[in-house]
N, C-alpha and C positions, 0 to 999 in steps of 0.2 A: 427793315429789321436786320440787324447784324446776326449772321449765323456762323458760329464758331466751328472750326474743324473738330473732328472727333477721332483723333489718332488712335485712342484706346480701343475703338470699335473695329480696328482692322488687324486682327491677329494673322500670323503667318502659319498656314496649315501645310505641312509637308506630306501631302497625301501620296500614297503609292498605289498604283493600279497594276494588277497582274492580269494581262490579257490571255485568253485561251490560245493555245498554239495554233488552233485551226480557225481563228477568228477571220471572218470574211468581211468584205466591204459592205455587204447587205446584212448587217448584224441585226436588223429587224426583218426577219423573213416574211412576216405578214404584210409589211408595207416597205419594201426595199427602197423605194424612191425617197422616203423620209430619211433613211440611213444615208443615202447618197447626198442629200442636201446638207445634212448635219456634217458629214465628212468634208464637204467642200468648205464649210465655214471653218472647220478645224484646220484645213490646209492654209487658211489665211493667218492663223494665229502666230506662227513663227516669223511672220513678216510685219503684221500690224502691231503686235504687242511690244517687241523690241523697239520699234519706232516710237511708241508712246513712252517707253522707259527712257530712251535717249533724250527726247525733247523735255521731258519732265525733269530729268537729272540736270540738264543744262540750265533749267530755271531755278534749281535749288538755292544757289547763292543769293538770289534776289528775294527769297521768301523770308517772312518772319518765322521765328522758332516754332510756334504752334503749328503753322501750316507746313513748315518743312518736315515736322514729325509725321503729319498726316501723309504728305507726299512720299516720304521714305517707306511708310507702311504699305502704301499703295504700290510702290515699285516692287516690294518683296512679293506681294501677291501676284503681280503681273509676271514676275520672273518664274514663279511656280507654274503658272498657266502655260507659259511658253515652253518650259521644259517638258511638261506632261503631254502637251499636244504634239510636240516634236516626236516623242516616242510612238504615239498613236499613229502619226502621219507616216512614219517609216513602215508600219504594217500596211497602211493603205497603198502606198506607192509600190510595195512588193507585190501586192495582190492585183494592182491595176497600173501597170507601168506607164500608161498614157498620161498619168497625172504628173510625171516628172517634168514634162514641158510646161504644163500649167503652173507648176510650182515656180519655175524660172520666170514665167510672165508675172506672177504675183510679186516676186522679189523685185523685178524691174519697175513695176508700177508703183509700189509703195516707196521704193528708193527714189524714184523720180519726184513723187509728191513731196517727200521730205526735203530733197535738195533744192527744189524750185521755190520753196516757201520760206518766209521769215520764221523766227522762233515763235513770235506771237500767233502767226497763222497756223503753225504746226500745233501749238497748244490749243487753239480753237478747234482744229481737226480732231485732236485727241479727246477734248471735252465732248464734242458732238458725237464722236464714235462711242463713247461710254454711255451716252443717253440712248443710242441705238441698241447697245448691248443690254441695257436695263429693260428696254421695251421688248427685246427678244426674250428675255427671261420671263417677263409677265405673260407673253403670248405662250411660251413653251409650257409654263405651269398650267395654264388653262387647257392646253391641248396635250397634256402628258400622256393621256390614254392612247391617242392615235399615234403619237411619236414613239412610245416605248412599250406598249402592250405586246407581250410575247417577244421582246427584244433581249439581246444579250445584256446582262446586268452591268458588266464592267464598263463598256463604252457609254451606256446610259448614265451611270454614276459619274463618269468623267464630265459629260456635258452638263449635268445638273449641278455638280460641284462648282464648275466654272461659272455657270450662270448665277448661282447663289452668291458667289463672291462678287460678281458684277453688280448685283443689287446692293451688297454690303458696302462697296466702295463707289457707289454711284455719284457721290459728290466730290471725290478727290481731284480728278482731272479738271472738273469744272471750277473748283476753288482756286487751283493754280492758275488756270486761264484768267479767271476774274481778277485775281490779285495783280497780274502782270499786264493785262490788256482790257478785257471786258467788252470788246467791240462786238456787238450783235451782228454786224455785217459780216465780220470774219467768221463768226460762229455759224451763221447761215451758210456761208460758202463752204465751210468745213463739213457741215452736215450733208450738203448736196453731194460733195465729192465722196465722202465716206459711204453714203447710201448707194451711189452709183457703182463704186468699186465692189461693194458687198453683193449687189444684185448681179453684176456681170460675172464675177468669179464664182458665185454660188451656182448660177445657171450653167456656166461652162463645165465646172467640175461635176455637176449632176449629170449633164449630158455624156461626159466621158465615161462615167461609171455605169450609166444606163446602157451605153453602147457595149462596154466590156462585159456586161452581164446579159447581153442579148435581149434587152428590154426597150431599146430605143424606139421601136415602132409599135409599142403597146399603148393604145389610146388611154387606157385607164390610168397608167402611170402619169401621163401628162395632165390628165384631168385633175387628179389628186394634187399635183404640184401647183396647178393654176389656182384651184380653190384655196389651198393653204397660203399661196403667195398673196392673194387678194386679202385674205383674213389677216395676214401679218402686216400688210400695208396699212390696214385700218387700225392697227395698234401703233405702229412706228410713226406714221406721219402726224397724227394728232399730238403724240408726245413730243416730237421735234418742234412742232408749231408752238406748243406751250412753252417748251424750254427756251425758245428764241425770244420770248417776251422779256421786256426790260427788267422786271423785278422778280423774275422766276429764279428759284433755286431748287436743285434736285431733291432736297429734303422735303419738299412739298409733294413729291410723288409718294404714293402708298406702296409699301413693299409687299410682294407676294408672301403670304404667311407660311405656306407649306415649305418653300425653299429656305426661308430664314430659320424655321424650326428645325429642319433637317440638319443644318450646319451645326447646331448646338450639340449634336450627337458625335461630333468628331472626337477621336481618341488620340491625343498627341503622343502617347507612349507607343502606340502601334502604327500611327500614321494612317488610320483607317476611318472611314465613314460607313454607316450601315449601307448595304447594297440598295441602290435605288430600285424600287419596285412600285408599279402602278396597281 
């Protein structure tokens, strides 16, 4: 079955987030380790998303007009994510200077992956990474209570806005990769690489912030992280396995309803969404 791109479904939302002046890395004081894990994912965004933008932009001349329009809309959303996470990350690094070294490691790792791969392999990496992002959105919506109950609303809203748009453009990078390549072998290799990078850097960033917060030796923090990590794996791995099948397309995945409905409340005049609250 031919599945057409849906460029009209990808608006550009220029959301503005005003963080409290005293915002801490543990912006969920009830479960600070969840804040640290989310922060670590945020630190990856200024490295991963510009990478996806560059390789997709390089593919634009080879795309048919409808798909090129979808890809352009996808690039605009990704640019917004990068910009907003960079502002948030500046706060994190100011509060936890040990993250500066980790940020440099992330830049080198993603730069090396991009340089050492062909355009088609890089597109497969981007497509698989977007599937992981979609799975992370599904998991987060189901666990929003434990992630965000009692948390600062602004960073909560940042993460949920980003994840909601990941669901919205779940097919874009996949469609570009499929149009120019479609090798499931390259897709599987990209999925493994992306998942390994995500796991390593999320763990490292979380450990740095646990140390800086004086929580590194607290067994309960590690127990919660292990339980959540296993639960997340049981969401991501099946989705990746399904997405690597020959005739799969991301449109066959079911969207998280709560996230999708929340995006509809965006006000373009003020650049605001309702504050996310559990």
